[in-house]
C-alpha positions as CSV (number, residue, x, y, z in Angstrom):
1,M,-2.8,-76.8,5.3
2,K,-1.2,-79.0,2.5
3,S,-4.7,-79.2,0.8
4,M,-5.1,-75.3,0.8
5,L,-1.5,-75.1,-0.7
6,R,-2.4,-77.8,-3.4
7,F,-5.6,-75.8,-4.2
8,A,-3.8,-72.6,-4.5
9,L,-1.2,-74.0,-6.7
10,A,-3.9,-75.7,-8.8
11,T,-5.8,-72.4,-9.1
12,A,-2.6,-70.6,-10.1
13,L,-1.9,-73.1,-12.8
14,L,-5.4,-73.0,-14.2
15,A,-5.3,-69.2,-14.2
16,A,-2.0,-69.3,-16.1
17,A,-3.4,-71.8,-18.7
18,G,-6.4,-69.6,-19.1
19,A,-4.2,-66.5,-19.7
20,A,-2.0,-68.5,-22.3
21,T,-5.1,-69.6,-24.1
22,A,-6.7,-66.0,-24.2
23,A,-3.3,-64.8,-25.5
24,S,-3.4,-67.4,-28.3
25,D,-6.8,-66.3,-29.6
26,S,-5.6,-62.9,-30.7
27,P,-2.7,-61.6,-32.7
28,V,-1.6,-59.4,-30.0
29,G,2.0,-60.4,-29.0
30,T,5.4,-60.7,-30.3
31,W,6.1,-62.5,-33.6
32,R,8.9,-63.7,-35.6
33,Q,8.5,-62.6,-39.3
34,V,9.8,-65.4,-41.5
35,D,10.8,-64.9,-45.0
36,D,8.6,-66.8,-47.4
37,H,11.5,-67.4,-49.7
38,T,14.5,-68.1,-47.4
39,G,12.7,-69.5,-44.2
40,K,14.9,-67.2,-42.1
41,V,13.6,-64.9,-39.4
42,T,13.9,-61.4,-40.8
43,S,12.5,-59.2,-38.0
44,I,10.7,-59.4,-34.7
45,I,7.2,-57.6,-34.7
46,Q,5.1,-56.6,-31.8
47,I,1.4,-56.4,-32.3
48,T,-0.6,-54.3,-29.8
49,D,-4.3,-53.3,-29.2
50,H,-5.2,-49.9,-29.1
51,G,-8.9,-49.5,-28.2
52,G,-9.9,-52.5,-30.6
53,E,-7.6,-51.5,-33.3
54,L,-4.3,-53.6,-33.9
55,E,-1.0,-52.0,-34.7
56,A,2.3,-53.5,-35.4
57,K,5.9,-52.2,-34.7
58,V,9.1,-53.6,-35.8
59,L,11.3,-54.3,-32.7
60,K,14.3,-55.8,-34.4
61,V,15.6,-56.4,-38.0
62,M,17.5,-59.7,-38.4
63,N,19.6,-62.0,-40.6
64,M,20.4,-59.2,-43.0
65,T,22.7,-60.5,-46.0
66,P,26.0,-58.8,-46.5
67,E,24.6,-57.1,-49.5
68,Q,21.7,-55.7,-47.5
69,I,24.1,-54.4,-44.9
70,A,26.3,-52.9,-47.5
71,R,23.2,-51.2,-49.1
72,D,21.1,-50.3,-45.9
73,G,23.6,-50.3,-43.0
74,E,23.2,-52.3,-39.8
75,H,20.1,-50.5,-38.9
76,P,18.1,-49.9,-42.2
77,R,16.1,-46.8,-42.9
78,C,12.9,-46.8,-44.9
79,T,14.3,-45.0,-47.8
80,K,11.5,-45.9,-50.2
81,C,8.8,-44.7,-48.0
82,D,6.8,-41.7,-48.3
83,G,5.8,-38.9,-46.1
84,E,6.7,-39.1,-42.3
85,R,8.2,-42.6,-42.6
86,H,10.8,-41.5,-45.4
87,D,14.4,-42.1,-44.3
88,Q,13.3,-43.3,-40.8
89,P,14.7,-46.3,-39.0
90,V,12.7,-49.4,-39.7
91,E,13.4,-50.6,-36.0
92,G,10.8,-48.9,-34.0
93,M,8.4,-48.1,-37.0
94,T,4.9,-48.8,-37.0
95,I,4.2,-51.0,-40.0
96,M,0.5,-52.0,-39.5
97,W,-2.5,-50.1,-38.3
98,G,-6.2,-49.8,-38.3
99,V,-6.9,-53.6,-38.2
100,R,-10.0,-54.6,-36.5
101,R,-11.5,-58.2,-35.6
102,D,-14.2,-59.5,-38.0
103,D,-15.2,-62.8,-36.6
104,D,-12.1,-65.1,-37.0
105,V,-10.1,-62.7,-39.0
106,W,-8.7,-59.3,-38.5
107,D,-8.7,-56.8,-41.4
108,G,-9.7,-53.4,-42.5
109,G,-6.3,-51.8,-41.9
110,H,-3.0,-51.5,-43.7
111,I,0.5,-52.9,-43.6
112,L,3.7,-51.3,-44.9
113,D,6.5,-53.2,-46.7
114,P,9.6,-51.1,-45.5
115,S,11.6,-52.8,-48.2
116,N,9.7,-51.2,-51.3
117,G,7.8,-48.4,-49.3
118,K,4.4,-49.7,-50.4
119,V,1.2,-49.8,-48.2
120,Y,-1.2,-52.6,-48.6
121,K,-4.6,-53.7,-47.2
122,V,-4.1,-56.5,-44.7
123,K,-5.9,-59.6,-43.4
124,L,-4.7,-61.6,-40.5
125,T,-5.7,-65.1,-39.7
126,L,-4.5,-67.2,-36.7
127,K,-3.3,-70.7,-37.5
128,D,-2.2,-73.7,-35.4
129,G,-4.1,-72.7,-32.4
130,G,-2.5,-69.2,-32.3
131,A,1.1,-70.2,-32.7
132,K,1.2,-68.9,-36.3
133,L,-0.3,-65.9,-37.9
134,D,-1.1,-65.7,-41.6
135,V,-0.5,-62.2,-42.7
136,H,-1.9,-61.4,-46.2
137,G,-1.1,-58.1,-47.8
138,Y,-3.1,-57.2,-51.0
139,I,-4.3,-54.4,-53.2
140,G,-7.8,-54.5,-54.2
141,F,-9.3,-57.8,-53.5
142,A,-8.0,-60.2,-50.8
143,L,-8.0,-63.1,-53.3
144,L,-4.9,-61.5,-54.9
145,G,-1.9,-60.5,-53.0
146,R,0.9,-62.2,-50.9
147,S,0.9,-64.1,-47.7
148,Q,3.6,-64.6,-45.0
149,V,3.3,-66.8,-42.0
150,W,4.6,-65.3,-38.8
151,E,5.5,-67.4,-35.7
152,R,4.5,-66.5,-32.2
153,Q,7.6,-65.6,-30.1
154,D,5.9,-65.1,-26.8
155,G,4.0,-67.7,-25.0
């Protein structure tokens, strides 16, 4: 009886380890967006897979400065966005869409910067065994642009 219990426990632990490994080989999950200038977490973002296309939604905006709160309020709106996103709350907003896997990177989609309302092409690359995500936004060629490193929150 003890050996069966040990076997069941070992099997469950291996399955859990396999699930954690599988989760770290994809950008799908919850991420802390870290400001590349201040090093502070600015938002919590959830990336989901919809039929092979990744999209990201802002779950929470964090660590706003008193100046940002005075300008944008406690729950900022995308005042510089165009179209259907104009003046909509940033929390709950889809800011990345159309991203597909291409070998070890995910690209082909777009990402919105709610602070300026601009939409960029985006390329995602996992780092540190899936614990970090290099998010590279660019216009034109991927060699140009700006990267941020997001930290995995889940798992």
